[in-house]
N, C-alpha and C positions, 0 to 999 in steps of 0.2 A: 615488578616485584615478585621473587622465587618463593613457590610454597614447595614447604620441604613435604616428602614423600611417608605414608598417606597422613592427608589434612580431613577433616570432615565438616559437612555442611547441612544444613537444612535442604537445601535445593541448590543443583548446578546448571546454570542456563547457557547452553553454546549459541552465541550470536548477539553482536555489538549493534544493531541494526534496529532500526526503530520498534521492532516487535519486540526482541529479547532484552530493548533496555524498560521499555516499559513492562515489561514480564518482571523481569528484576526486583524494580524497584518494589510494584504491586506486593510481590513477597514479602520485599522485607518491611512494608509498612505493616503485615501483618503481626512481625517480631519472629519471621525466619531471617536466619544466617544464610548469606546466598554471596555465591562466586559467580562472576558473569567474566564468559571466557570468549575473547573478542584475537583472531590472527593478525587482524590489519589496524586500522583504524577504526573508532566510532563511530556512526554513523556512517561506514561508507558502504559496497555494494548498494542494494536495491536502493537504499533509502536516501543516499548521495544521488542515482541516477534518477529518482523520481518527482515528479509536477509540484506534491506536498498540496494535493487537491482533497479537502478533507468536504465531503460528498455523500448525501443519502440518495445512495441506491433501492428503486423497487422492481426489481425482477424476477423476485421470491418475496417469499415471506421473512425464507431465513438472512436473504440479502437485508432486508428492509430492516431485520431489528437490528441486527451485528451495527449495520452504516449508525441508523439513528442515534444508539443509545453508544455508541463511540462517540460522534459529534455531540451528543450531552456534554461527553467526558471532557472532549477537548475544549469548549466554552468552559467550563469549568476550570480546566488547568491554564486558559491563557492569559488570566491578569497574572499568573506567577512567572511565565514564560520571560527569557533577557527579549531585549530588543532585536537583538539579531538574529533570534527565531522568526520575525517577519509575519507574524500572525495577524491577518487581517480578514475580515468577514466580507468580503468581495462578492458574493452571491455569485452561484452558477446562472449564466444565460443559454438556453439551451435552444439550438438556431434551427428553424423549421425552413428547409428549401423550398419546400412544395406545400400543398394541400394533405397531400397525407401525411405529409410528416408534421405538419400544424395539426392533424387530427392526432397522431398519437402522441404531442404534448397536450389537448388537448383530454384525453385519457391519462398521461400522466400527471396532471393538475388534478382532474378529479380524484386520484387516486390516493394523492397526499393532501388534499384538500378532507379526504374522511379521518386522514390518519393527523390534521391538527397540525400539518407544516405549512409553514407560509410560504405562499407564492401566487404569483400570478400569471393572466396570461399576457401576450402583449400584441397588439395590431404591427405589421407592418410598418407602421409610420411611428410606432409608438418603439418598434426595434431601433430604427434608422435615430430616432432622436437619443438615444439610450448608448447607442455605439455608431455613431456617425461613419466609420472607418470601412465597416461592413458593406458590402457591395449592396447595390440597390435591387429591387426586385424580388425581395428574401419574402416568404411568407407572413413573419413574424415569430412569436416564441413565446419560452418559458421563464419565467426570472424564480429561483429558489433563492431565498433574501438569506437563510441562516446558513448557506455552505458559505467555505472558507478557505482560505490558503494559506502555506506555513512552509518554513525552509526548514524540512527535516533533520538535515546532519546538527545543526544546532542543539535541535531539542533532545536528540539521542546524546548527545552530550551532555545538555543537561539533569539528564534522568540519571544519566548516571553519576553523576558529581552527588545530587540528590543520595543516592544510593550507597555512595561511599561518605558521604556524613550519616547514613545509619548503621554503621559500622560493619557493612556487606565490602566482598572484596571484588576488584576487578582486576582482568589479566590481561596485558595488554600484547598483540606478538606470539602470542602462545597458539598452536595449530593441535588439534585433537586427533590422535591415535587409535582412541576406543571410547565411544560412549553407548554405556549399557550396563542392565543388570548392575545396577547401584554406583558403577565408578565410572569418572572421564579420565583418559591417560592421556597428560601431554606429549607434546614431542620432546622433554627436554626429561622424561622419565617420571617425574610428578603424577601421585595418582592422588586425586580429589574423588569424596566419598560422600553418598547422597542417597537418602531414601525416595528422593524424587532427582529427577532429570530432563530436561526439556532442552529440546531441540527447535532453534527458533532461525534456523542459517537458511531461509528464505528459499532459491533455488537451489543452492548446493545442499539442503537437508537431506536427501537421498545418499549422498556419502555417508552420513552417519548412521542413516536409517535405512539400509537397501530395500528395497521393495515398496516404496510407501509411493501412492501414485500422484509423485510430483515432476512435473515436468519445467523444462525453462521457455520461458516466452518471451523473445528479444525487444527491447525498443530503444528506438529512437527520441533522442531531445535538440533543439539549437535554441540558442539563447541571444538576444540582440543587445545591441550595445541601447543606452538610456532613451528613450521618447515615451515622457511622462505623458499619459493622460490618450495615449494611443489606443490602447484597451484601458477597460474600465471595471469590466466583471469576466470573469471565468467564461470563457467562448467554446462550448462544443455543439457542434453540431448532430441533431437527432440519429442522423444517419449512422453516427460513433455505436449507437446499443448494436446495430446489425454487425459494424467490425470486431467489436467488442465479445459478442456472441459466436464469430466464426473459428473455425479452426482450421483453415485453408493456410497456406505456407506464410503468406503476407498479405498485411490489409493496412490501411492508412485512414487516417481520419482528421478532421478539423477540429483542431482543440488548443487555444490557446490562452494565455495567461497573464496579466500583469502582476510584476511585482513592485516590492515597498521603492526599491531602488528606482522606478520606470525602465526597467529592461523587461520584454517579452519574452517566455519562456514560449515556444512553440512545437506542437507533437501533433498528432500519436502515431508513432506506428506496429504492427506485431508481426512477429514472425517464432514461428514453430521450427525447431529442429537447426536453428542456425545456433552453432557453438562458438562460431569467432566472434569475439566482442571489437573487432574492426568497425568502423562504420562501413553502412554498405551505400554506398553512393548512389545504385540504383533507387534504393527504398529512400534514404533522404530527398532525394530529386522527386520523386513521388507523394510525399508528405508536406513538403515545401509549395508544390506546386496544388495542393488542394487546400494550404492556407491562402494561399495567394487568389484561390478560386471564389473564397467566402470574403476575402481582406486583399482586394486588389494592391494596395497600401504595401503592404508587406515587400513587395519587392523590392521595394526602394530603401528599406532598411538593411544596417549593417548586422549582420550575425557575425557574434566573435569567438563563440564555443560551439561544437557540435561534440554530445558522446552517447553512448549506448549501456544500455544496464540489461539485467534479466529477472524479468518477476519469474514467480512459481507459481504455477498452475496447476490447477487440479481438475477433472473431470467435469467436476458436476458445478464449475465457478464459485465454488465456496472452500473456506481453508478447513483444515485438520486443524482442532483446538480439544486437545482432550490426553487420554491415555491410550497408550499402544497396546493394540493386542497381546503381540510376541512381548511383551517384556512388561512387568509388574511394577518397577521403578520409571519407565519412558514415558514422557508425555510429549505431545509435541504443537508444536505453535508454528506452522507456515502454511503455504499456499493461499493465501491472501491477493495472488497476481497483482492487479493493478489497483487494489483498493486496500495495500499493509498502511499504508499512512492514515489511511482514516481509520479502519479497524482496530489502530496498534491496542488502543488502551482500554474496547473492549473483550480486547484479548486477554490482555493480561486482569482485569477486571473474572472473567468468568474462570482462567487458572485460580487464580489465587484463593476465589471463591472455594472451589475446588479444595482445592488443599488444607483449605480452615474448617471444611464442613459446611457451609452457607450454603443459601441456596444462589444462586446467581441475579442478578435482575431480568435477565432473557433466559430463555429455555436454551440449555447447551445443546441438547440431543443432534440438532441438525449438523453440526461439526464436529461431532466424533467420530475420529477416524475407525470404528467399528465399520461407518455405514458401509465401507467399503469390503463385503467381502467378509467371510469370515476370518481370513488373512490374509494380512498386507500384503503376503508375499505372491496373492493370486489377484491381485486389484486392479479392476478392468483398467486397461492403458488408455491413453490419448493417442485418438487415432490422428495420424497426417490424411489431409488431403490435398490433391493436386490445386493449384489456384486457378 
């Protein structure tokens, strides 16, 4: 589709990943005329590279509010998703390797119970019964039953089709050369004008909005051939929480997911300062060894594909959702790091409510870009440490 210059919209959204498509559709549902711009394919980038784990996290009040609200929105959306989206409420099983991690599981359980989130503690024997391919000798675990998995690229495509059905526009294969002050200028010279612009480009968001505190965080994933029943829940080691908080140059954690196809998705790794999209075989080896430590039988499974992706990380582990201080027409929807799939729908809801003048169901203040200094140009950078 070619757009004549200039063309007017109510909102222009940059980025056709899960966050961008969710935002664009939420805006269109309020009656706004929306243009969604994607330079490559819908559901590419981090959306295609992620695990699709829809998980409630409770590291902070703000993180809990955003993940829980978005999980509720996913539950409402799930019945309308196509079968290819592979939405399944597998539950998350947090695995405790020792007594210290079991105590952390108990703390997490108490916190979730206080917030009416269904969960239950598992003894070592119960854990082995639910997941017999885990190694023996683990201390136990915590099962959070409302958590789910989904195949994000299909969801992004589904949301974009819904957007088009509302007479808004999806522009594919177009890069943005300038984005600000009410205008999006495309690589073919077309000009799109709107009083609201939304940068939802994930790890690439700083290219359009220089100075925002978003850095790339590289991750690896591997997927096996079909082994139905080998893994029954999303399995995550409780040590993952330490890994996810680390800002060291590299870290790995046991994180495996069953797919409806019978395949097993194996993660996870995190790297700062890695710009090369190629597979880092040293990191990959560490990641697979970590998986084998928890599930020795994984070593006998056939891995059929390995890939990498870049998450958008902020210094405080919370996304940037809301108005930019430097441009009254610009809003950000980026910096979700490893929770972009989970939090996409709540991010969209917050911005749609803001644009329509209504109060979002959860307080938006913790996610506002304005929390980083008085100017995004001088926002605190993410510091790197040696491993």
